[in-house]
N, C-alpha and C positions, 0 to 999 in steps of 0.2 A: 774783219774780225780783230786784226791787230790793234786798230784804234780803240775798239771796244775793250780789249784786254788791258791796254795802257790806261784807259779811263778808270777802270775799276782798281788797277794797281795803284794809281795815284790817290784815288779816293780812300782806299782802305790802307794804304801804306804811308807815303810821305806826308799826305795832308790829313791823316787821321787825327793827330794832336790838335791841329787847328780847327777841324770840324767839331771835335769833342768840346773844345773851349767855347765855340759858338753855341753849341747846344746847351751848355751850362748857362749862357746868357739868355737864350731864348730857345727852348726845346723844339719849337715849331720851325726853326730855320736851319735844320741840319742838312738840307739839300742845297744850301747856298754855294758851297764849294764845288758841288757837282755841276751846278749851272755854269760856272765860269770855265769849266774844262770842255764844254761842248764845242764840237766842230762838225755840224751836221752835213751829210752828203747823201745824195740820192733821193728817191721818192719817199714820201712819208708812209709810215706804217699806221694803219687805223687801229686805235685801241679804244674799246668800249668800257665804260664803268657805269654800272647801274647802282642805284641806292647811294648816290654820292652826297646825300644831304646831311649825313652824320659828320662829326668831327674827324673820325677815322677815314671816311670817304673823301673828305676835302683834303686831308693830309696826303692821301694816296695820289690825288690828282697832281699836287705840287711835285711830288717825287718823280712821277712819270714824266712830267713836263721838263724836269731838271735833268733827265737822262739816267736816273738811278735804276731804271728797270731794263732798258735796252742799250744803255751806253751812250756816250756823247756823240757818236757818229751817226746815230739813227734818228732822223726826224719823225715826229709822231703827230697824228691828228686825233684829238680826243673827241669821242662821241659819248655824251654824258646824259644820264637821266637822274632826276631827283636832286640835283645840286642847287644850292643857293645861287641865284643870278649874280649876287655880289662876288661870290667866289669865282665864277666863270669870268666875270669882267676883270677881276684882279689877276687871274692867270694870263689874260691877254695883255693887261697893262704891264705886267712884269717882263714882257718881251723875252721869254725864254728862247734861246737860240734853236733848241730842238723842237719847239712847239710850232708846228706848221698851221694849226688851226684848232678851234674849239667849236663843237656843234652841240647845241642844247636839243636833245631828242625829246619827243613828246611822251615817250614811254620806254620801258626797258627793251621791248622787242625792237623798237625803232633804233635804239642805241646800239644794239648788238648786230643789226643787219649790216653786212659788208665788212665787219671788223675781223682783222686777222687774229687779234687777241681780245678776249673779253673777260672782265672781272665782274661777276654778278653777285653783288652784295644784297640785293633784294629784288623782288619782282619776277613776273612770269615772262620769259623771253620767247616762249612758244617754239616755233620751228625756224626762228630767225638765225640760228647759229650757222655759220658758213661751213662748207664741206671740209676745209682744212684748218679750221679755227682751233686755237688753243684757248681753253676756257677754264677759269677758276671760279668756283661757286662757294658761297658761304653756307655751310650746313650740309651734312651728308644726305638728308632727305631731299633737300633742294637740288643737290648735285644729281641724285637719281632721277628726279623729275626732268631736269634739263637734258640729261643723257637720253632719256626715253624718247624725246622729240628731236634730238640733234642727229645729223647724219652720222653714220657709223665711222666715217673717216675723220670726224672731228675728235679732238682729245679733250675730254671733260674730266675735271678733277675737283675734289672738294678741299676747301681751305681749312686746315687745322694748324697751320704755321703760327697763327696768332696765339693759340694755347701753348704751343711749344716755346714761343718767344717769352710769354709770360712766365712759364716755368723756369726758363733760363735766367730771366731777370730775378726771380725769387731766389734761385740758387746762388747767383752772384752776390745778392745782397746778404744772404746768410753767411757766405764764406768770406766776403770782402774782396771780390775780384771782378774784373770786367766781364760782362755777359758774353763777350766774344771768346772767353776762355772756357766756356761751357759748351760741350758738344754731345751729340748722339742722345739727346732727350727725345723720346718717342711718344707720340699721341696715337693710341689705338682706338678704333671705333669712331666715336664722336667726341670723347672727352676723357679717356682713361690715360693718365700720365704715367710713363714708365721711365725710371732712371737706372734700371738694372744694367744697361749697356753704356750709360753716360759717363763722361769724364769731366773733371774740373782741373784745368791747368795741367792736363796730362795724367792726373790721378783718378782712380776709380771713384765715381761719385758716391756710391753706396758706402764706401769706407770713409770718405771725407765727411759725409753728412750724418753718419752714425744714427741711422734710423729715421731721420727727418725726411719728409717728402713734400714737394711743392703742391699747391692746390691747382685744380683746373679752373682758372679764372681768366677773363678777358683782360688784356693789358690796356695801358693808356692809349690815347689816340695816336700818338707819335710812334710808340712801339708797335701798335697794331698795324699802322700804315707801312712801317718798315717791313713787317712780316708779310703782308699781302704782296708788296712789291717784290720781296725776295722769293716768294712762292712763284710768281709769274716769271721772274728773271731766271730761276732755275729751270722752269718748264720750257722757256724759250731759248735760253743760251746754254743750259747744262749746269749741273751742280759740281762738276770737277771731282766726282767720286765721293763727295760729302753726303752724308745721310740728311734727309729732311722728311718731316711728316707730311703726308699728302693723302687725301681721300681718293681712292680708286675703286673701280668696280670689283667686288669680290669674285675670285675665280677658283676658290677651293684652297688657296694657299693658307698656311697656318691652321688648317682644319676648320675654316670659318664658313664654308659653304659658298654660295654664289647668289647673284641676282639682286644685290644691293650695294650701296657705296659704304666703304669702311676705310678709315685712316690707318695707314701702315707706314713703316720706314721705307723710303725709296731713294734711288739715285736717278738723276735725269741726264739724258745724253744731249738734250737741246733740240727741241722741235721733233724729237723722235720718241722711241718707247720710254715709258716710265717703268723702271725695273725695281721690283720688290727686293728688299734685303733679306737674305736667308741666313740660316745658321744662328739665329738669335736664341739665347737661353731663356726659357719661359718657366718661371717659378709657379708654384701652385696658386699663390695669391694673384699673380698676373693672369694666369689662365682663367681664373674665376672672373676677374674684371673684364677680360676680353670676351668671355662667353656672355656676360651680362650685356655688354655693348652689342654683341651679335644678335641676341634675342630682341633687344630694343629696336635695332635698325632693320631687321629682316621682317618685321611685322607688316 
């Protein structure tokens, strides 16, 4: 774990200016400095990615291979469905130190079989999810479908971090600050953006933005890939007490009922429970938006 912590400290600290400069030259190469920090040790962790044929899916593969999800000390074997064969060949040609192998699966179910971590961007994975697997699924309805067939001991979550990241980017552009200065943006349900608890450079976002709110829109491929990898990183390694938006099975919290997947603010302990954040002030407008999401997702 120490090596993993040092990896992210270097990436997000001392090397952050260099990484940012490289992204300005080529936004698809932000993982380059992560790659050179890798020192893999031990057996590889099998990571599945389905629906990897999109630009966002491809960018996600490079980040995982470079160690940005599990750190530079954890080797990975990628089991992938839907990816462009040229992308898979390029991953192998890049000789990532942490990439132990790449397997092109015939379908999503085959990709997920035997994986410790699975990112399901599209496709039916059936009952292939492992008993202790950590799973991130695009879309609340899809997450519900995966959870219905997965073992009860698996941890299935829905990905809304991409919408959160998009909102953070929009706020940063509006204010003129780095996206990293924006925190506690929440996605409720499937797409309701909430900035009532958010901060911008330590100030209350509602005050800074003066009535303006970001839209619920998908980000660029690079930002989307960063968000997907961050979702799984928090799920696997923990969020260090930081809030993140994540789809979980509704359990009656926030007065939402149960029996369906719904994005809420959570903290992650790393491979363990996903804990809902309580004590959040809910305005009349937000309550209405949350209810509309509940109605849509519980049908």
